C-alpha positions in Angstrom: 149.0 84.6 70.2 149.9 87.7 72.2 152.7 88.5 69.8 150.3 88.1 66.9 147.7 90.3 68.5 150.2 93.0 69.1 151.5 92.8 65.6 148.0 93.1 64.2 147.2 96.0 66.6 150.4 97.7 65.5 149.5 97.3 61.9 146.0 98.6 62.5 147.4 101.7 64.1 149.8 102.3 61.2 147.0 101.8 58.8 144.9 104.2 60.8 147.6 106.9 60.8 148.2 106.4 57.1 144.5 106.7 56.4 144.4 110.0 58.2 147.3 111.3 56.2 145.9 110.0 52.9 142.5 111.5 53.7 144.0 114.9 53.8 145.7 114.4 50.5 143.1 112.7 48.4 139.3 113.1 47.9 137.9 111.5 44.8 134.7 113.5 45.0 132.3 110.6 44.8 133.9 108.9 41.8 132.6 105.6 40.8 135.1 103.4 39.2 133.6 100.7 36.9 135.7 97.8 35.9 134.4 96.2 32.6 134.7 92.5 33.2 133.0 89.4 31.7 131.2 88.6 35.1 130.0 90.7 38.0 132.1 90.6 41.1 130.3 91.4 44.2 131.2 91.4 47.9 130.1 88.0 49.4 127.6 88.1 52.1 129.4 85.4 54.1 133.2 85.8 54.3 134.9 82.4 54.2 138.1 83.4 56.0 139.4 86.1 58.4 141.6 87.3 55.6 138.6 87.9 53.3 136.7 89.7 56.1 139.6 92.0 56.8 140.1 92.7 53.0 136.5 93.9 52.6 136.7 95.9 55.8 139.8 97.7 54.4 138.1 98.3 51.1 135.1 99.9 52.7 137.3 102.0 54.9 139.3 103.2 52.0 136.2 104.0 49.9 134.8 106.0 52.8 138.0 107.8 53.5 138.7 108.7 49.9 135.1 109.2 48.9 134.8 106.8 45.9 132.9 103.7 44.9 134.2 100.7 43.0 132.3 98.0 41.0 133.2 95.2 38.7 130.4 94.6 36.1 129.9 91.9 33.5 129.5 94.3 30.6 131.4 92.2 28.0 132.4 88.7 27.1 136.0 87.6 27.4 136.5 88.0 23.7 134.5 91.3 23.2 135.9 93.5 26.0 138.5 95.0 23.6 135.9 95.7 21.0 133.7 97.4 23.6 136.7 99.5 24.7 137.4 100.6 21.2 133.8 101.4 20.1 132.8 103.2 23.4 136.1 105.1 23.7 136.1 106.3 20.1 132.5 107.4 20.7 133.8 109.6 23.5 131.8 107.6 26.2 134.0 104.7 27.5 131.9 101.9 29.0 134.0 101.9 32.2 137.0 103.5 33.8 139.0 100.3 33.6 138.7 97.4 31.1 139.8 93.8 31.7 141.5 92.5 28.5 141.8 88.8 27.9 145.4 87.5 27.7 144.8 86.6 24.0 144.1 90.2 23.1 146.7 92.2 25.2 149.1 92.7 22.4 146.5 94.1 20.0 145.2 96.3 22.9 148.7 97.6 23.6 149.1 98.5 19.9 145.6 100.0 19.6 146.5 103.6 20.5 143.5 103.6 22.8 145.2 103.0 26.1 146.4 105.5 28.7 150.1 105.4 29.5 150.2 104.3 33.1 153.9 105.2 33.4 152.9 108.9 33.3 150.8 108.6 36.4 152.1 109.6 39.9 149.4 107.7 41.8 150.8 104.3 41.3 154.1 102.5 41.9 154.6 100.2 38.9 157.6 98.6 40.7 155.4 97.4 43.5 155.9 93.6 43.7 152.2 93.1 43.7 152.1 93.8 40.0 152.8 91.0 37.4 156.2 92.0 36.0 155.7 89.4 33.2 152.5 91.2 32.1 154.0 94.6 32.5 156.9 93.6 30.3 154.4 92.5 27.7 152.5 95.8 27.9 155.5 98.0 27.8 156.6 100.0 24.7 159.8 102.0 25.4 159.1 103.9 28.7 155.4 103.6 28.3 153.2 101.0 30.2 149.7 100.4 28.9 148.3 97.7 31.3 148.8 96.0 34.6 147.4 93.2 36.8 148.2 91.8 40.2 150.8 88.9 40.1 149.0 85.6 39.5 150.3 82.1 39.2 152.0 80.1 36.5 149.9 78.4 33.8 151.2 74.8 33.8 153.0 72.8 36.5 153.9 69.2 37.0 152.0 67.1 39.6 153.4 63.8 40.7 152.1 60.8 42.7 154.4 60.1 45.8 153.1 56.6 46.2 154.1 55.5 42.7 157.5 57.1 43.2 158.1 55.2 46.4 156.8 51.9 44.9 159.4 52.3 42.2 162.2 52.7 44.8 162.4 56.5 44.6 162.0 58.9 47.5 158.6 60.6 47.5 160.3 64.0 47.7 162.8 63.3 45.0 161.4 65.9 42.5 161.5 68.5 45.3 165.0 67.7 46.2 166.3 67.7 42.7 164.5 71.0 42.0 166.0 72.6 45.1 169.5 71.5 44.0 168.9 72.8 40.4 169.2 69.2 39.2 165.6 68.6 38.1 166.6 68.4 34.4 165.4 66.6 31.3 168.0 63.9 32.0 166.7 63.4 35.5 163.1 63.4 34.2 164.0 60.6 31.7 165.8 58.6 34.4 162.9 58.9 36.8 160.4 58.0 34.0 162.3 54.8 33.1 162.3 53.6 36.8 158.6 54.3 37.3 157.2 52.8 34.1 156.7 49.1 34.9 154.9 45.9 33.9 154.3 44.7 37.5 152.6 41.4 36.6 154.7 40.5 33.5 151.8 40.2 31.1 153.6 42.3 28.5 151.7 45.5 29.2 152.7 48.3 31.5 150.7 48.7 34.6 152.2 52.0 35.6 153.4 54.8 33.3 155.6 57.8 34.1 153.3 60.4 32.7 150.0 60.9 31.0 150.4 63.1 27.9 148.6 66.1 26.4 150.7 66.7 23.2 150.4 70.4 23.0 150.9 71.0 26.7 154.0 68.7 27.0 155.7 70.2 23.9 155.0 73.8 25.0 156.5 73.1 28.4 159.5 71.5 26.9 160.0 74.5 24.5 159.9 77.1 27.3 162.0 74.9 29.6 164.9 75.1 27.0 164.4 78.9 26.4 162.5 78.2 23.2 159.0 79.1 22.1 156.6 78.9 19.2 156.7 82.7 18.8 159.2 85.3 20.0 159.4 89.1 19.9 162.2 91.3 18.6 163.6 94.6 19.8 161.0 96.5 17.7 158.1 94.7 19.2 157.5 92.5 16.1 156.7 88.9 16.6 158.5 86.1 14.6 158.1 82.4 14.1 160.6 80.8 16.6 159.9 77.1 16.4 162.9 76.5 14.1 165.4 78.2 16.5 168.2 76.0 17.9 166.7 76.0 21.4 163.2 75.2 20.2 164.4 72.5 17.8 166.4 70.8 20.6 163.2 70.8 22.7 161.3 69.4 19.8 163.8 66.6 19.2 164.0 65.7 22.9 160.2 65.6 23.1 160.1 63.3 20.0 162.7 61.0 21.5 160.9 60.8 24.8 157.6 60.0 23.1 159.3 57.0 21.3 159.8 55.3 24.6 156.9 53.5 26.4 157.0 55.9 29.4 153.9 57.9 28.6 150.3 56.9 28.2 147.7 58.7 26.0 144.1 58.6 27.2 141.6 56.5 25.4 139.0 59.4 25.6 139.1 63.1 25.2 140.6 64.9 28.2 141.2 61.7 30.1 144.7 62.6 31.3 143.5 63.7 34.8 141.7 60.4 35.4 144.8 58.4 34.5 146.7 60.4 37.1 144.2 60.3 39.9 143.6 56.6 39.4 147.3 55.8 39.8 147.8 54.7 36.2 150.3 57.5 35.6 152.8 59.0 38.1 153.0 62.5 36.6 150.6 64.9 35.2 151.1 68.4 33.6 148.1 70.6 34.4 147.2 74.1 35.2 147.9 75.4 38.6 144.2 75.9 39.6 143.7 72.1 39.2 145.5 71.7 42.5 142.2 72.6 44.2 140.5 69.7 42.5 142.9 67.1 43.5 141.1 66.3 46.8 141.7 63.3 48.9 138.3 62.0 47.8 139.2 62.2 44.2 142.8 61.1 44.7 143.7 59.3 47.9 147.3 59.0 47.0 149.6 61.8 48.3 151.0 64.1 45.6 153.4 66.9 45.2 154.0 69.7 42.7 157.1 71.0 40.9 158.2 72.9 37.8 158.7 71.2 34.5 162.3 70.0 34.3 164.7 72.4 32.7 166.5 71.8 29.4 170.3 72.0 28.7 170.0 75.6 27.3 168.2 77.0 30.3 169.9 78.6 33.3 166.8 78.3 35.4 163.3 76.7 35.5 160.7 78.3 33.3 157.0 78.7 33.4 154.5 80.5 31.3 152.3 83.3 32.7 149.2 84.3 30.7 147.7 87.3 32.6 144.8 89.4 31.6 145.5 93.1 31.6 143.6 95.9 33.2 143.7 99.1 31.2 142.4 102.7 31.2 141.1 104.3 28.0 143.1 107.2 26.9 140.0 109.4 26.6 140.3 110.2 30.2 142.3 113.3 31.2 145.5 112.8 33.3 143.7 114.1 36.4 140.9 111.6 35.9 143.3 108.7 35.2 145.2 109.6 38.4 142.0 109.2 40.4 141.0 106.0 38.6 144.4 104.3 39.1 144.5 105.5 42.7 141.3 103.6 43.4 142.4 100.5 41.5 145.6 100.4 43.4 143.7 100.5 46.7 141.3 97.7 45.6 144.1 95.4 44.5 145.9 95.8 47.9 146.0 92.7 50.2 144.2 92.7 53.5 145.9 94.4 56.4 148.1 91.9 58.2 148.3 89.7 55.2 150.5 92.0 53.0 153.9 90.8 54.0 156.3 89.5 51.3 155.4 85.9 52.1 151.8 86.3 53.2 150.6 85.2 49.7 151.5 81.7 50.9 148.6 81.7 53.4 145.9 81.4 50.8 147.9 78.8 48.9 148.5 76.2 51.6 145.0 74.7 51.5 145.4 74.0 47.8 148.2 71.5 48.2 149.1 68.4 50.2 152.5 69.6 51.5 154.2 72.8 52.4 157.1 72.3 49.9 154.7 72.9 47.0 154.1 76.4 48.3 157.3 77.4 50.0 159.6 76.0 47.4 157.8 75.4 44.1 155.4 78.3 44.1 158.1 80.6 45.5 160.4 79.4 42.8 157.9 80.0 40.0 157.1 83.5 41.3 160.8 84.5 41.4 162.2 87.0 38.9 163.3 85.7 35.5 161.3 82.4 35.7 158.0 83.7 34.3 157.9 83.6 30.4 155.5 85.2 27.9 153.8 82.9 25.4 153.2 85.2 22.5 151.5 82.5 20.5 148.3 83.0 22.4 147.9 86.3 20.6 147.2 84.2 17.4 144.3 82.3 19.0 141.4 82.0 16.5 143.7 82.8 13.5 143.9 79.3 12.1 147.0 78.2 13.9 147.4 75.6 16.6 150.2 74.8 19.0 148.8 71.3 19.1 149.1 70.5 15.4 153.0 70.0 15.3 152.9 68.1 18.5 150.3 65.7 17.2 152.1 65.2 13.9 155.3 64.0 15.7 153.5 62.0 18.5 151.6 59.9 15.9 154.7 59.6 13.6 153.2 61.6 10.8 156.2 63.9 10.4 159.7 64.5 11.8 160.2 67.5 14.0 161.9 69.3 11.1 159.0 68.5 8.8 156.4 69.6 11.4 158.1 72.9 11.9 158.4 73.6 8.2 154.8 72.6 7.5 153.5 75.1 10.1 155.7 78.0 9.1 153.5 79.7 6.5 150.3 79.5 8.6 152.1 80.9 11.7 153.7 83.7 9.6 150.3 84.8 8.2 148.9 85.0 11.7 152.1 86.8 12.9 151.8 89.3 10.1 148.3 90.3 11.2 149.5 90.9 14.7 152.5 92.9 13.6 150.3 95.0 11.4 148.8 96.5 14.5 152.3 97.5 15.9 152.7 101.3 15.4 156.4 100.9 15.8 156.5 98.2 13.2 159.8 98.1 11.2 159.9 95.7 8.2 162.2 92.8 8.8 164.4 93.7 5.8 165.1 97.1 7.3 165.8 95.6 10.7 168.4 93.2 9.2 170.1 96.0 7.4 
């Protein structure tokens, strides 16, 4: 306790000295930075943790020190913020200093010609590990960077029921151990599935299944786990249909073969996968990271763990998709104005003093999981460089294409993987062409190939 107190006191002294130095260098002259969001974000009257209390104390100290205000206002919907940025910026009166752009629209935003190049600003370190490098890569053109966001978490992960593993004669920590050794592979996943899936009372029907399936989610995870994807991007920033690539086809064929076993169970009602998992009917469940908070002991008495989706034979490492919203500055602001805006944003996205160490992000994650390995191993792995992947297909949302269509066609034996890929090609290409048309650096494919 004494050591912790001294450490916090030392940090406070350092922050205090830094604040004094920064105060001499930067006065924002009463600037109000408005972040255009789809909901208002306000300071809670009651802070739930010491970390949250220290965070808001720090923010207020910084606003007082540097003479600025910061607000996040629900001025747009998730699917209209880009439109508001365009109309207000072109009118010469941007609705805010910073706009939050939904992940589905970040490519169009990047290509719009309306965003400030953050790489030209001196008031921000784009290499700071607090920024999402996956998003930054997506928002980069040459040496220019048009949007950033703090590092978030992966989209989909694999939850598993430890009791069902143990009842099948497997160690409850087996997925963790295999993952740590780099041996949590498709083959290991199949072997585990075959051992877990059982007809316990010999009535001809399985009582326990290895996994509950959402077609689109399973296939998408399989694609990225083998370094494949629905859509990829070339060196000119143009998207192309990638479902027919060797890596993607291998993932498609493996998924099809897995679905022809009796290891998976499909829910009898819409969105019933979670219930099959929490009730103990299925031992594994692919779901979004935020769902960990909902897997309470009341909902699911069985103990559970969390790992990455197993890796395919063409992958050197595990893979997970990150789909981050981007925070951007309209280019109608002068460089001096943009410097002040990004300076304030950088401050407001800092962690609380004393909670800003390289591993301190774990503190907020521990309450969401049943064991430490989910945080210290799985989350740490999925946050490590090279693991996060960009799903370019989300840019085509609302354009008449669906990542679920091909998956459904093979799950219900309507088509072979090759037929499903071919049947989707023209629809995907039409949507891709619309996105590529917004690319100012677009080079026709024929020219690229020459």
